[in-house]
C-alpha positions in Angstrom: 12.5 21.6 -10.3 13.5 19.3 -13.2 11.2 16.7 -14.6 13.6 14.0 -13.7 13.5 14.9 -10.0 9.8 15.6 -10.1 8.9 12.1 -11.4 11.1 10.0 -9.2 8.2 9.4 -6.9 6.6 7.6 -9.9 9.6 5.2 -10.3 10.2 4.5 -6.6 6.7 4.7 -5.2 4.9 3.2 -8.2 7.5 0.6 -8.6 7.4 -0.4 -5.0 3.6 -0.6 -5.0 3.7 -2.7 -8.2 6.4 -5.1 -6.8 4.6 -5.3 -3.5 1.3 -6.1 -5.2 2.8 -8.8 -7.4 4.6 -10.3 -4.4 1.3 -10.2 -2.5 -0.3 -12.2 -5.3 2.6 -14.6 -5.3 2.4 -15.1 -1.5 -1.3 -15.6 -1.6 -1.2 -18.3 -4.2 1.9 -19.9 -2.8 0.1 -20.1 0.5 -2.5 -22.4 -1.2 0.2 -25.0 -1.7 2.2 -26.5 1.1 5.1 -24.0 0.8 4.3 -22.0 3.9 7.8 -20.6 4.5 8.0 -19.1 1.1 4.5 -17.7 1.4 5.4 -16.2 4.8 8.5 -14.5 3.5 6.9 -13.3 0.3 3.9 -11.9 2.2 6.1 -10.0 4.7 8.2 -8.6 1.8 5.0 -7.6 0.0 3.5 -5.8 2.9 6.8 -3.9 3.5 7.1 -3.0 -0.1 3.5 -1.7 -0.2 4.2 0.4 3.0 7.4 1.8 1.6 5.8 2.4 -1.8 3.1 4.5 -0.2 5.7 6.6 1.6 7.6 7.2 -1.6 4.4 8.2 -3.4 3.7 10.7 -0.6 7.1 12.2 -0.1 8.9 11.7 -3.3 12.7 12.4 -3.0 12.7 15.8 -1.4 9.5 15.7 0.7 7.5 18.0 -1.5 7.7 16.3 -4.9 5.5 13.3 -4.3 2.0 12.6 -5.6 0.4 15.1 -3.2 2.9 17.9 -3.9 3.5 20.1 -0.8 0.3 19.2 1.0 1.0 18.3 4.6 -2.4 16.7 4.9 -1.6 14.5 1.9 1.7 13.4 3.3 0.1 12.7 6.7 -2.6 10.7 5.1 -0.2 8.6 3.0 2.1 8.2 6.0 -0.8 6.8 8.1 -1.9 4.5 5.3 1.7 3.3 5.0 2.2 2.9 8.7 -0.9 0.7 8.8 0.7 -1.7 6.4 4.1 -1.5 8.0 2.6 -2.3 11.4 0.6 -5.1 9.9 3.8 -6.6 8.5 5.6 -6.1 11.8 2.8 -7.8 13.8 2.6 -10.7 11.3 6.3 -11.2 11.2 6.7 -11.0 14.9 3.9 -13.5 15.5 5.2 -15.8 12.8 8.6 -16.0 14.5 7.1 -16.6 17.9 7.5 -13.1 19.4 4.7 -12.2 21.7 3.0 -8.9 20.6 0.1 -7.1 22.1 -3.3 -7.1 20.5 -3.0 -3.4 20.2 -0.5 -3.5 17.3 -2.7 -5.2 14.8 -5.7 -3.2 15.9 -3.8 0.0 15.4 -2.6 -1.3 12.0 -6.2 -1.9 11.0 -7.4 1.5 12.2 -4.6 3.2 10.2 -5.5 1.3 7.1 -9.3 2.0 7.5 -8.8 5.7 8.2 -5.6 6.5 6.3 -6.6 4.7 3.0 -9.6 6.8 2.0 -7.9 10.0 3.2 -4.7 9.2 1.2 -6.8 8.5 -1.9 -8.7 11.8 -1.5 -5.4 13.6 -1.0 -3.8 12.2 -4.1 -6.9 13.0 -6.1 -7.2 16.6 -4.8 -3.5 17.4 -5.3 -3.8 17.2 -9.1 -0.2 16.0 -9.5 -1.4 12.7 -10.9 -3.7 13.1 -13.9 -6.0 10.8 -15.9 -7.1 7.4 -14.7 -4.1 7.0 -12.3 -5.5 9.9 -10.3 -8.4 7.6 -9.3 -6.4 4.4 -8.8 -5.6 4.7 -5.1 -9.3 4.6 -4.3 -9.3 0.9 -5.3 -6.8 -0.5 -2.8 -8.0 2.0 -0.2 -11.5 0.7 -0.4 -10.5 -2.9 -0.7 -8.0 -2.4 2.2 -10.9 -1.5 4.4 -12.6 -4.9 3.7 -9.3 -6.6 4.2 -8.6 -4.9 7.5 -12.1 -5.6 8.8 -11.9 -9.3 7.7 -8.6 -9.7 9.6 -10.4 -8.9 12.9 -13.2 -11.3 12.1 -15.9 -8.7 11.6 -16.5 -9.9 8.1 -17.0 -13.6 7.5 -15.0 -13.6 4.3 -12.0 -15.8 4.4 -9.7 -17.6 2.0 -7.6 -16.1 -0.7 -10.2 -13.8 -2.3 -9.5 -10.6 -0.3 -5.7 -10.7 -0.2 -5.5 -11.8 -3.9 -7.6 -8.9 -5.0 -5.8 -6.4 -2.8 -2.5 -7.5 -4.2 -3.8 -7.1 -7.7 -5.1 -3.7 -6.9 -1.8 -2.5 -5.5 0.0 -3.9 -8.5 -2.3 -2.1 -10.9 -2.1 1.2 -8.9 1.7 0.9 -8.9 1.9 0.3 -12.6 -0.5 3.2 -13.2 1.8 5.5 -11.3 4.9 4.2 -13.0 3.8 4.6 -16.6 4.5 8.2 -17.6 1.8 10.2 -19.4 2.2 13.5 -21.2 1.4 16.5 -19.1 2.0 14.8 -15.8 4.4 16.1 -13.1 
């Protein structure tokens, strides 16, 4: 497999994570002002970009050339982490536009984020495709994502912009870390 094909997951996955993280930051700070429609659209796009970025990181372009190589466990873990954010975006978008959703959808999203995040980070670390500091980067949004998911359901009394702002910044840093090529990486 050529190096160009092998590193496409970096461009698409890392780029989508970085864009999603930056959009998340923009949405968080736009929400502080009175521009709620812009914040809503930006936050939905951010969550979708993060979810799609995690899928690109896991699968790459052919299904076996992502950050976890040909590990089925790694692809399943990244898919569940991604599905958590995609379901979170779906439930947030549906409720924002007045569509009634069941309480099960956000609960399932939170469960997938809480369980899938650490498993995805371990899978990326163990696969050895990513080297250096970026090998460790997914642990940051995975751990912070647990706090974010738990706070959404009111189990943590942390509110405001602190959790989403830091989560957006961590996804942006992780995406940038994956995007920047380093010698000796695949």
